[in-house]
N, CA, C and O atoms as a GROMACS GRO file, in nm:
protein
  292
    1MET      N    1   1.388  -5.773  11.056
    1MET     CA    2   1.431  -5.641  11.096
    1MET      C    3   1.387  -5.536  10.990
    1MET      O    4   1.395  -5.560  10.869
    2ASP      N    5   1.341  -5.425  11.037
    2ASP     CA    6   1.293  -5.316  10.946
    2ASP      C    7   1.416  -5.259  10.869
    2ASP      O    8   1.527  -5.249  10.919
    3GLU      N    9   1.386  -5.225  10.746
    3GLU     CA   10   1.483  -5.154  10.670
    3GLU      C   11   1.501  -5.015  10.718
    3GLU      O   12   1.402  -4.951  10.754
    4PRO      N   13   1.621  -4.964  10.723
    4PRO     CA   14   1.638  -4.819  10.768
    4PRO      C   15   1.572  -4.721  10.676
    4PRO      O   16   1.557  -4.747  10.556
    5ARG      N   17   1.531  -4.607  10.731
    5ARG     CA   18   1.476  -4.502  10.644
    5ARG      C   19   1.583  -4.439  10.565
    5ARG      O   20   1.698  -4.432  10.607
    6LYS      N   21   1.545  -4.393  10.448
    6LYS     CA   22   1.636  -4.328  10.355
    6LYS      C   23   1.583  -4.182  10.330
    6LYS      O   24   1.463  -4.155  10.330
    7ASP      N   25   1.681  -4.095  10.310
    7ASP     CA   26   1.635  -3.953  10.269
    7ASP      C   27   1.640  -3.955  10.118
    7ASP      O   28   1.745  -3.982  10.059
    8LEU      N   29   1.529  -3.926  10.055
    8LEU     CA   30   1.527  -3.918   9.911
    8LEU      C   31   1.484  -3.779   9.868
    8LEU      O   32   1.396  -3.719   9.930
    9LEU      N   33   1.545  -3.727   9.764
    9LEU     CA   34   1.499  -3.604   9.706
    9LEU      C   35   1.457  -3.636   9.562
    9LEU      O   36   1.536  -3.684   9.482
   10MET      N   37   1.333  -3.608   9.534
   10MET     CA   38   1.282  -3.641   9.400
   10MET      C   39   1.246  -3.517   9.323
   10MET      O   40   1.190  -3.424   9.381
   11LYS      N   41   1.276  -3.512   9.192
   11LYS     CA   42   1.229  -3.411   9.112
   11LYS      C   43   1.094  -3.462   9.049
   11LYS      O   44   1.089  -3.570   8.990
   12VAL      N   45   0.987  -3.383   9.065
   12VAL     CA   46   0.854  -3.432   9.022
   12VAL      C   47   0.799  -3.326   8.926
   12VAL      O   48   0.783  -3.210   8.965
   13GLU      N   49   0.770  -3.364   8.800
   13GLU     CA   50   0.714  -3.276   8.701
   13GLU      C   51   0.560  -3.286   8.705
   13GLU      O   52   0.506  -3.394   8.724
   14GLY      N   53   0.492  -3.175   8.687
   14GLY     CA   54   0.350  -3.178   8.674
   14GLY      C   55   0.274  -3.137   8.797
   14GLY      O   56   0.150  -3.134   8.794
   15MET      N   57   0.338  -3.105   8.900
   15MET     CA   58   0.267  -3.056   9.022
   15MET      C   59   0.237  -2.908   9.009
   15MET      O   60   0.328  -2.828   8.986
   16THR      N   61   0.112  -2.872   9.022
   16THR     CA   62   0.071  -2.731   9.000
   16THR      C   63  -0.016  -2.676   9.115
   16THR      O   64  -0.039  -2.555   9.122
   17CYS      N   65  -0.064  -2.761   9.203
   17CYS     CA   66  -0.160  -2.707   9.298
   17CYS      C   67  -0.157  -2.798   9.428
   17CYS      O   68  -0.085  -2.897   9.434
   18GLN      N   69  -0.238  -2.759   9.528
   18GLN     CA   70  -0.248  -2.835   9.652
   18GLN      C   71  -0.304  -2.984   9.625
   18GLN      O   72  -0.265  -3.081   9.689
   19GLY      N   73  -0.394  -2.991   9.528
   19GLY     CA   74  -0.441  -3.120   9.489
   19GLY      C   75  -0.336  -3.216   9.443
   19GLY      O   76  -0.342  -3.337   9.468
   20CYS      N   77  -0.235  -3.156   9.372
   20CYS     CA   78  -0.122  -3.235   9.329
   20CYS      C   79  -0.036  -3.277   9.449
   20CYS      O   80   0.014  -3.390   9.453
   21VAL      N   81  -0.016  -3.185   9.547
   21VAL     CA   82   0.061  -3.217   9.661
   21VAL      C   83  -0.006  -3.336   9.737
   21VAL      O   84   0.060  -3.431   9.778
   22ASP      N   85  -0.136  -3.324   9.753
   22ASP     CA   86  -0.213  -3.432   9.819
   22ASP      C   87  -0.197  -3.568   9.741
   22ASP      O   88  -0.174  -3.673   9.802
   23ALA      N   89  -0.208  -3.561   9.614
   23ALA     CA   90  -0.195  -3.683   9.528
   23ALA      C   91  -0.058  -3.747   9.536
   23ALA      O   92  -0.046  -3.869   9.540
   24VAL      N   93   0.045  -3.664   9.538
   24VAL     CA   94   0.184  -3.707   9.549
   24VAL      C   95   0.202  -3.772   9.684
   24VAL      O   96   0.254  -3.883   9.692
   25THR      N   97   0.160  -3.708   9.787
   25THR     CA   98   0.179  -3.752   9.925
   25THR      C   99   0.102  -3.889   9.937
   25THR      O  100   0.156  -3.984   9.993
   26LYS      N  101  -0.017  -3.897   9.885
   26LYS     CA  102  -0.096  -4.019   9.897
   26LYS      C  103  -0.023  -4.135   9.827
   26LYS      O  104  -0.011  -4.245   9.881
   27ALA      N  105   0.024  -4.108   9.708
   27ALA     CA  106   0.095  -4.215   9.629
   27ALA      C  107   0.214  -4.269   9.704
   27ALA      O  108   0.238  -4.390   9.705
   28ILE      N  109   0.291  -4.179   9.768
   28ILE     CA  110   0.408  -4.223   9.847
   28ILE      C  111   0.367  -4.298   9.976
   28ILE      O  112   0.430  -4.397  10.012
   29ARG      N  113   0.266  -4.252  10.042
   29ARG     CA  114   0.220  -4.324  10.163
   29ARG      C  115   0.152  -4.455  10.138
   29ARG      O  116   0.137  -4.536  10.230
   30ARG      N  117   0.110  -4.479  10.014
   30ARG     CA  118   0.065  -4.618   9.980
   30ARG      C  119   0.178  -4.715   9.984
   30ARG      O  120   0.158  -4.830  10.022
   31LEU      N  121   0.298  -4.676   9.947
   31LEU     CA  122   0.415  -4.754   9.954
   31LEU      C  123   0.462  -4.769  10.100
   31LEU      O  124   0.494  -4.879  10.144
   32ASP      N  125   0.467  -4.664  10.169
   32ASP     CA  126   0.517  -4.658  10.309
   32ASP      C  127   0.431  -4.565  10.392
   32ASP      O  128   0.451  -4.443  10.394
   33PRO      N  129   0.331  -4.625  10.463
   33PRO     CA  130   0.240  -4.541  10.542
   33PRO      C  131   0.305  -4.450  10.642
   33PRO      O  132   0.245  -4.351  10.683
   34GLU      N  133   0.426  -4.482  10.682
   34GLU     CA  134   0.499  -4.401  10.781
   34GLU      C  135   0.598  -4.304  10.721
   34GLU      O  136   0.674  -4.240  10.793
   35ALA      N  137   0.598  -4.292  10.585
   35ALA     CA  138   0.687  -4.198  10.525
   35ALA      C  139   0.661  -4.059  10.564
   35ALA      O  140   0.546  -4.018  10.584
   36ARG      N  141   0.775  -3.980  10.575
   36ARG     CA  142   0.756  -3.835  10.598
   36ARG      C  143   0.774  -3.769  10.456
   36ARG      O  144   0.871  -3.793  10.384
   37VAL      N  145   0.675  -3.687  10.423
   37VAL     CA  146   0.677  -3.632  10.284
   37VAL      C  147   0.674  -3.480  10.297
   37VAL      O  148   0.588  -3.428  10.368
   38GLU      N  149   0.761  -3.408  10.234
   38GLU     CA  150   0.766  -3.263  10.226
   38GLU      C  151   0.768  -3.226  10.079
   38GLU      O  152   0.862  -3.258  10.007
   39VAL      N  153   0.660  -3.157  10.034
   39VAL     CA  154   0.657  -3.118   9.895
   39VAL      C  155   0.689  -2.971   9.876
   39VAL      O  156   0.630  -2.886   9.942
   40ASP      N  157   0.779  -2.941   9.790
   40ASP     CA  158   0.820  -2.809   9.757
   40ASP      C  159   0.760  -2.781   9.611
   40ASP      O  160   0.824  -2.800   9.508
   41LEU      N  161   0.634  -2.735   9.616
   41LEU     CA  162   0.558  -2.714   9.497
   41LEU      C  163   0.626  -2.613   9.396
   41LEU      O  164   0.625  -2.631   9.274
   42ALA      N  165   0.682  -2.506   9.458
   42ALA     CA  166   0.743  -2.400   9.380
   42ALA      C  167   0.860  -2.449   9.292
   42ALA      O  168   0.881  -2.402   9.180
   43HIS      N  169   0.936  -2.547   9.348
   43HIS     CA  170   1.055  -2.598   9.281
   43HIS      C  171   1.037  -2.738   9.224
   43HIS      O  172   1.130  -2.795   9.167
   44GLY      N  173   0.918  -2.793   9.242
   44GLY     CA  174   0.894  -2.927   9.182
   44GLY      C  175   0.974  -3.042   9.244
   44GLY      O  176   1.017  -3.135   9.176
   45ARG      N  177   0.992  -3.030   9.374
   45ARG     CA  178   1.076  -3.129   9.449
   45ARG      C  179   1.000  -3.186   9.563
   45ARG      O  180   0.915  -3.120   9.624
   46VAL      N  181   1.030  -3.309   9.591
   46VAL     CA  182   0.973  -3.379   9.706
   46VAL      C  183   1.080  -3.443   9.790
   46VAL      O  184   1.158  -3.525   9.741
   47HIS      N  185   1.087  -3.406   9.920
   47HIS     CA  186   1.184  -3.474  10.013
   47HIS      C  187   1.106  -3.577  10.092
   47HIS      O  188   1.002  -3.547  10.151
   48ILE      N  189   1.159  -3.697  10.091
   48ILE     CA  190   1.093  -3.809  10.156
   48ILE      C  191   1.192  -3.883  10.247
   48ILE      O  192   1.308  -3.907  10.214
   49GLN      N  193   1.139  -3.917  10.361
   49GLN     CA  194   1.205  -4.008  10.450
   49GLN      C  195   1.121  -4.137  10.449
   49GLN      O  196   1.007  -4.140  10.496
   50THR      N  197   1.181  -4.242  10.394
   50THR     CA  198   1.105  -4.370  10.374
   50THR      C  199   1.189  -4.491  10.373
   50THR      O  200   1.311  -4.483  10.358
   51ARG      N  201   1.126  -4.603  10.389
   51ARG     CA  202   1.191  -4.730  10.376
   51ARG      C  203   1.193  -4.786  10.237
   51ARG      O  204   1.259  -4.885  10.207
   52SER      N  205   1.116  -4.718  10.150
   52SER     CA  206   1.104  -4.759  10.005
   52SER      C  207   1.230  -4.716   9.929
   52SER      O  208   1.304  -4.626   9.969
   53GLN      N  209   1.249  -4.787   9.817
   53GLN     CA  210   1.362  -4.750   9.731
   53GLN      C  211   1.321  -4.632   9.639
   53GLN      O  212   1.203  -4.613   9.612
   54ALA      N  213   1.419  -4.555   9.592
   54ALA     CA  214   1.385  -4.442   9.502
   54ALA      C  215   1.312  -4.486   9.380
   54ALA      O  216   1.219  -4.418   9.337
   55ILE      N  217   1.349  -4.600   9.320
   55ILE     CA  218   1.283  -4.643   9.202
   55ILE      C  219   1.133  -4.682   9.226
   55ILE      O  220   1.047  -4.666   9.139
   56GLU      N  221   1.111  -4.734   9.344
   56GLU     CA  222   0.969  -4.767   9.382
   56GLU      C  223   0.882  -4.638   9.394
   56GLU      O  224   0.768  -4.633   9.348
   57VAL      N  225   0.945  -4.533   9.459
   57VAL     CA  226   0.875  -4.404   9.472
   57VAL      C  227   0.853  -4.345   9.335
   57VAL      O  228   0.743  -4.298   9.304
   58ALA      N  229   0.956  -4.347   9.252
   58ALA     CA  230   0.940  -4.290   9.114
   58ALA      C  231   0.828  -4.364   9.040
   58ALA      O  232   0.745  -4.298   8.977
   59GLN      N  233   0.822  -4.492   9.046
   59GLN     CA  234   0.716  -4.566   8.976
   59GLN      C  235   0.585  -4.538   9.031
   59GLN      O  236   0.489  -4.532   8.954
   60ALA      N  237   0.569  -4.520   9.162
   60ALA     CA  238   0.439  -4.493   9.223
   60ALA      C  239   0.396  -4.354   9.176
   60ALA      O  240   0.279  -4.334   9.144
   61LEU      N  241   0.486  -4.257   9.171
   61LEU     CA  242   0.450  -4.123   9.130
   61LEU      C  243   0.417  -4.119   8.975
   61LEU      O  244   0.325  -4.050   8.933
   62ASP      N  245   0.493  -4.194   8.896
   62ASP     CA  246   0.458  -4.208   8.757
   62ASP      C  247   0.314  -4.266   8.737
   62ASP      O  248   0.236  -4.219   8.654
   63ALA      N  249   0.286  -4.367   8.816
   63ALA     CA  250   0.154  -4.428   8.804
   63ALA      C  251   0.043  -4.330   8.844
   63ALA      O  252  -0.071  -4.344   8.798
   64ALA      N  253   0.074  -4.232   8.929
   64ALA     CA  254  -0.018  -4.136   8.973
   64ALA      C  255  -0.033  -4.021   8.878
   64ALA      O  256  -0.117  -3.933   8.897
   65GLY      N  257   0.053  -4.022   8.772
   65GLY     CA  258   0.041  -3.920   8.671
   65GLY      C  259   0.148  -3.811   8.671
   65GLY      O  260   0.136  -3.710   8.603
   66TYR      N  261   0.256  -3.835   8.752
   66TYR     CA  262   0.365  -3.735   8.762
   66TYR      C  263   0.492  -3.796   8.721
   66TYR      O  264   0.524  -3.909   8.760
   67GLU      N  265   0.570  -3.720   8.638
   67GLU     CA  266   0.697  -3.768   8.602
   67GLU      C  267   0.799  -3.746   8.714
   67GLU      O  268   0.820  -3.633   8.758
   68ALA      N  269   0.861  -3.850   8.759
   68ALA     CA  270   0.947  -3.829   8.874
   68ALA      C  271   1.081  -3.899   8.852
   68ALA      O  272   1.088  -4.003   8.786
   69GLU      N  273   1.187  -3.840   8.906
   69GLU     CA  274   1.316  -3.902   8.906
   69GLU      C  275   1.388  -3.862   9.037
   69GLU      O  276   1.365  -3.755   9.093
   70ALA      N  277   1.472  -3.949   9.081
   70ALA     CA  278   1.549  -3.930   9.203
   70ALA      C  279   1.666  -3.829   9.173
   70ALA      O  280   1.739  -3.837   9.074
   71MET      N  281   1.675  -3.739   9.266
   71MET     CA  282   1.788  -3.648   9.264
   71MET      C  283   1.902  -3.698   9.356
   71MET      O  284   2.020  -3.667   9.338
   72THR      N  285   1.858  -3.777   9.455
   72THR     CA  286   1.955  -3.841   9.547
   72THR      C  287   1.897  -3.973   9.582
   72THR      O  288   1.780  -3.999   9.555
   73GLY      N  289   1.975  -4.058   9.643
   73GLY     CA  290   1.930  -4.186   9.694
   73GLY      C  291   1.937  -4.288   9.592
   73GLY      O  292   1.902  -4.404   9.617
   0.00000   0.00000   0.00000
């Protein structure tokens, strides 16, 4: 059975441009290709609907060069 989707809100440091938005989205979709990703570049936040755990998302973003921590989830 598939794990249910979770709503995660992540604080992500280091995003400055559209290239960063693309890199963050790509890193998250490597974990969960069906994840819904909404990046708020101005506030440094990413809202994600995913089957992945918050720690997995944070680790993937860290590996992509962004400091990330869960605000929820």
